[in-house]
Every structure is written in C-alpha cells, then in structure tokens.
N, C-alpha and C positions, 0 to 999 in steps of 0.2 A: 230566609227569603233571598232570592237572587238579586244582586245589585247590578247585573249586566244591563247595558243600555240596548234599546231596540235598534236593530240594524237599520242604518239609513239606506241600505240597499232595497229595503222593502217599505220605505216611506217616501211619499212624494215631497220633494223639496218645496219649502214655502217660497212664494214668488212675490216680489215687490217691484213696483214700476221702476225704481231706481236701480234694480239689478240688471236692467236691460243692457247697459253699456258694458258690463262685465260678463255678460252671458256668452256661453260657447255657441258657436254657429252650428246648430244641430237641427236637422229636419227642415232646412231652409227651403228646399224645393216644395215641400208640402205646405209650409207656411205661405210661400209666395202664391202657390196655386189657389189656395182657399181665399187668401186676401184679395187676389185679383178678381175671383168670382164674386165675392161679397161687394167689392167696390163697384161692380157693374150691375148688380142686381137691383132692379127697381122695386117699388113698393106694391105693385099690382100683379106681378108675374107669379106663375106657379114655380116655386123654388125646387131645386135639385138637392135632396139631402146628401150629405157627405158622411163617409165612415172611414176613420183612420184606424188601421190595424197595426198593433205593435205589442210586444211582450212587456211584462212588468219592468219598469225602469228605463224604457226606451224613449221617454220624453213626451208621452201622449198628454198628460195633464199639463205639463209645462207649455206644450204647444197651444192648448186651448187658452191658457192664461195669457200667453203672448198675443194671441188673436184678440182676446177680449180687451187687453190693454191697448192694442193698436186702434181698435174701433173707438174706445173711449177718448183717445187722444186726437182723433181726426174729426174735427167739427164739420167737415164736408159730407160725411156719411150720414144718411138718414136711417141709422141703425141703432137699436138698443140691445146690447148683449146681456144675456142671462146665463150664468154658469151654474150647473148643478151636477152632483154625483149620483148616478143611478143606484148606488148602494142604498140610497134613502127612498127609492121609488118602488111602490108596490102596486100601482095601477096607472093607467093612462091619465086619469084625473089628477093624480099627484103631480104630474108634469105641469099642468096648467095652474094648479093651486100654488105651486112653488114659484112659478113665473109671476103670478098675480101678487104674491107676497113680496117678491123682489121689486115690483113696480109700486108697492104700497097702494095697490088697487083694491078698493072695496067692491066686491062683486054683488050684484043685485038681481041679475036676470035668472039665476039658477043654472045658467050655462056659462061656466068660467071661460071657456074657449071663445064664445061669442063676445063676452066682455073684453077679452084681450084684443080681438079683432077690432072692436069699436074703439078701444084705446089707441090702437095703431092709426086708425083713420083720423081720430081727433088730433093726434100729435104729428101726423104726416111722417110716420116713422115705422120701421119694420123691426120686429123682435127677432133676434138671432139666438136660438137655443143651443148652447154648448153643453152637451150631455156626456160626461165622462163615464167610462165603464158601462156602456149601455147594455152589455150582455146580462147584467143583473135584472134590468127591466124585462127583457125578453124571457128570461128564465122564470120569473115570478108571475107572469101574466099569460093569458090564454090567447088563442087565435082571434077571438072576437075583439079583444082589446087591441090587438095588433092591427086588425083591419080598420078599427075605429080611428086609431092614431094615423094610419096612412091616409085614410079618407080626409081627415082634417088637414093634414100637411099638404095634400094635393089640391087644396082649394086655392084659387088665385088670391095672392096677398096674405096667405097664412104665414105664420112664423117660419123662419128657415132653421132646419135642423143640421147641426154639425156634431157628430158623435164619435166616440172612440170605443174600441173593444180590443180584447187581448188576442182574439183569433176570429177567423171567418167560420161561423157556425151554420147549422142547417136553417136557422131563422132567416138567413140571407141568401142561401143557395137552393133550398128546396122549392121547386116550382109551385108547390101548394101553399107556401108561406106568404103571408101578407106583404112582406118586404123582399120577396124574390125580385131581383133586378131593380130594387127600389133605391139603392144607394150608389153613388159614385164612390168606389172604394180606392183608397190610397194606402200604400204599405210603407211603414217605416223600415228603412234598411238597417242592417247590423252596423255597428260602429266600424269604420275603416281607418286606414292609415292616416288620412287627413285629420280626422278628429283626434286620433291618438297623438299625432305630432303637435297639434294645437294646444294640447293639455300638458304633455310631458316636458316640452322644452328641451334644453340641452343638458340640464343638470341631473335629471333622473336616470338611474341605472337601468338600461333597457333589459338586461338579463334578469334582474329581479322582477321587473314589471312583467316580462314574458312568462316567467314561472307562475305568477299568480293569475295572469290573464287566462291561462289554460283552464282554470277552475270556474270561471264565471261566464254568464251570458254576455254576448257582445252588445251591451247597452251603454248609454251615456252614463247612467248611474253607476254601473260597474266600473267604468273608466275613471270616474271621479274618486270612487272609493279606493280602487287599487293604486292609482297614482298617489293618492293621499297617504296610504300606508307606506309606500316606498319613500316618499319625500319626507315623512315625519320621523323616520328612524334610520340609523346607520347600521343597525343590526339585522342582517338578512335572515338570521336564524329564527327570528320571531315573526317574520312576515306572514307565513302561512297560518300560524296560530292567531294572529290578529284578524286575518280574513275570516277564519272559522268563527271567531268571536263575534264578528259583525253580523253573522247569520244566526247566532245562537238562539235567540228568542223565536225567530221564524221557524227554524227547524224543530225546536222543542215543541212548539204549538202544532206543527204538522205531524210530528210523531205521536204526541198525546191524543190528537184527534182521530188517529187510526184505530181500527178495531184490533183486538189482541192478535188475531190470526195474521193480519198484515204486519203488525209489529214483529211477530215471530219470523215472517218471511224476510223482512228488512234486515233483521239481525243476522240471518244466514247469508243473504245476498251481499251484505256489506263486507263480508270476509273474502270475497272472491274478486280479484281485479278484472278478470275476463268474463265474469258471470258464471252461472251454473245451469246445467241442463235439468229438466224436470226430474230425471232419475236421481241426480245428485241432491236436489232439494228434498226429495222424498227420503233419501237415506239420512240426510243431516237433520231433518225434522222428525223423522219417525212416523210420518203421516202418509195416508194414501192419496192418490191423485185427486179423488173426489173432494177432498178437503183442502187441496192446494190450488188446483186449476181455476176455480171460480174467483179466488182472491188474486191470483196472478192476472187474470183478465181485468179485474177491477183496477188493479194497479197500472195496467197498460192503458186503460181508458182514461185514468187520471194522469197519465204521462209521468208516472213515477218510475216505471221500469219499461224496458223494451226487449223484444225478442229478436235474436240475431237474424235468422232467415226464416220467414214464415213458411209453415208446412214442411219444413225440413226436420227429419227425425233427429233428435239430439240437439236441436237449436238451443242456445243458451239465453237465459234471462239475466239482464244486468240493470243496475240502478243507473238512470240516465244522468243525474246530476252528480258529478264527481265530488263536489264539495259536500253535498249531503251524505255521500258514502263516507267521506273522511270524518264528518261530524258524528255519524253513527259509530264509527270505530273509536272515537275519542270519548263519546258520552254514553254509549249504550252497551257496547261489547265489553 
C-alpha cells in the first residue's frame, strides 16, 4: 500500500479565525467588493447573487471562509452566514435543509424555505448562503430545480447567494438557462509578481522557484507549495521530484479513472514533448482513426489534451498539464 501523502495542491487549506493575521493578501479586490455589497444590503431587498470563478487552488474556498469570518466578527451586520459545499447537494431542497440544520431550526410547515424566511423575520436578520463549487449542484439537478431556486432567491428578503465555481458554464451563459444573466460574476486573477514577492522574500532562490513554477497553474496554492519546496531543501536536484510527488495521488486517481483507451493514448502522448499528429498516434497505437478520434475529443472536452490548430491538417495533440506528462513518464511508461 502506498504511503504517499495526498497533495496539498488539491486540498483546501483549513481555515481558522486566528490565521487571518498571517494570511497572504490574495483576492483582496473580490473580498472587498462582496464585503461592501453585503454591508449595504438590507433585510427586505431582492438580493443580487454573486458568482466567483477560479480554478482549483486559486483561493475560492478560502475567500468564502474569510467572508464568513468577517460577518461573524461584525456585530453591526444583520447577517447570518451559512457555508456549504455543493459536492453534498443533490437538489434545491438540500440547500434549504442544510441551511436549517446550521440554524438548528426545526421545520414544521413542510416548506423549509418558508420556515427560513420566517426565521429571518423573527430575528431581523438575513441569511447569506456561501455555496462553494456550485457547479456540482447545477450538474446534478434539472432546469425545473434551477428555475425553482432562482424564483426563491428573487423574492424580496430571500437569503443572499454568494457562490463559487471552477469555470463559467452553459448554466450561466445559455439564454434558456434559469440563471442566464442571473449572477454578478467576478473572476480570480492568476497569481502575479506582487503575490510571489510577498511569499518568497529575499532568501528563496528565484531560479529554482522559476523552474518549478513553469509546471503548475498560477494559483495561490501552487505558490505556497512551490515556495515551500524551494525553502525546505538546499538540494535543487530533488525539487522537481518533490513537486511530482505532491501531485502523485491526484494524478494516480485521474489515470485510474480513465478508460483503457484513454490510458493508452496518454501513454503515447506523454512521450512527445511537442505532441503528436493523428497519423503519428495511429502508427504508434496500431489503431484506426475511428477508435482514436472519439477518445481524443473526450480528452479535449475534459481539458486533458489540446489540439494545436483546429481544422489544420496534421495538427498535433498534446497533454495540457506538463506536470501530468512528467508524472506519466515516471509512473506509467
């Protein structure tokens, strides 16, 4: 049995109130924008739902927890924050049930949403729903559920929704969707030089950091991990191996979850730095286009591979994540 530890690159850091003083200033513009909005929101208005978009490790969960912590500390705000992860949501009713549980509210009317609204009126307070990874809710529920949720949120005095997602999907952009133009969307920017400088300081070797930085997404979690690797060892020769090791369980699970045909294509594509054309893949796998193309399309849809120039004959397919390709070379080939 493997004794490797799960990569912290793919785990949300635990948050404690007393961490705030040592926290890195990240996503401050979004934090301020949402904080200002909530501080001015009354208890009877129709609220504007917010949606924060950012890739894994960009600080979405940490942002929600900071907002929750700020509300809990400010006695002037007539707000009650409730945080939930949409990975545990399978219906619109789950949202209201989890909210009622957080409030220790015994529901009696048969309509949990109405009970929550009554609770708000009784306590002269407005519930703020912080829903992380809301894409899971939308993927698991149907249009009727989406319209039902938006209808409730659009009522005057209804709970305020602040959500996060990994990308903008058709649930938010298709004009037929319930939440078309339904969110004020805010985007988390990639980590820049300011954040890098605030973490690295003067003692970290910038050359070693830059070498590892090329392999990871530009997120705050990547920054913390890469800087930690460089700072914890004087041996630059093991830096890359440590970085690959951080991702091991994530990549192993990703590979194991793939069907055999995708595993075969990954093993071939991993050998080519610049990617492979369909003809080259066919020659290396010994398979016809009909058994290759559908899986390449599936891999592109899942953002595992990309094609150089669309509609260009001989365009090459390559694995998008360079660290995943390195992991494949070290663990599969």
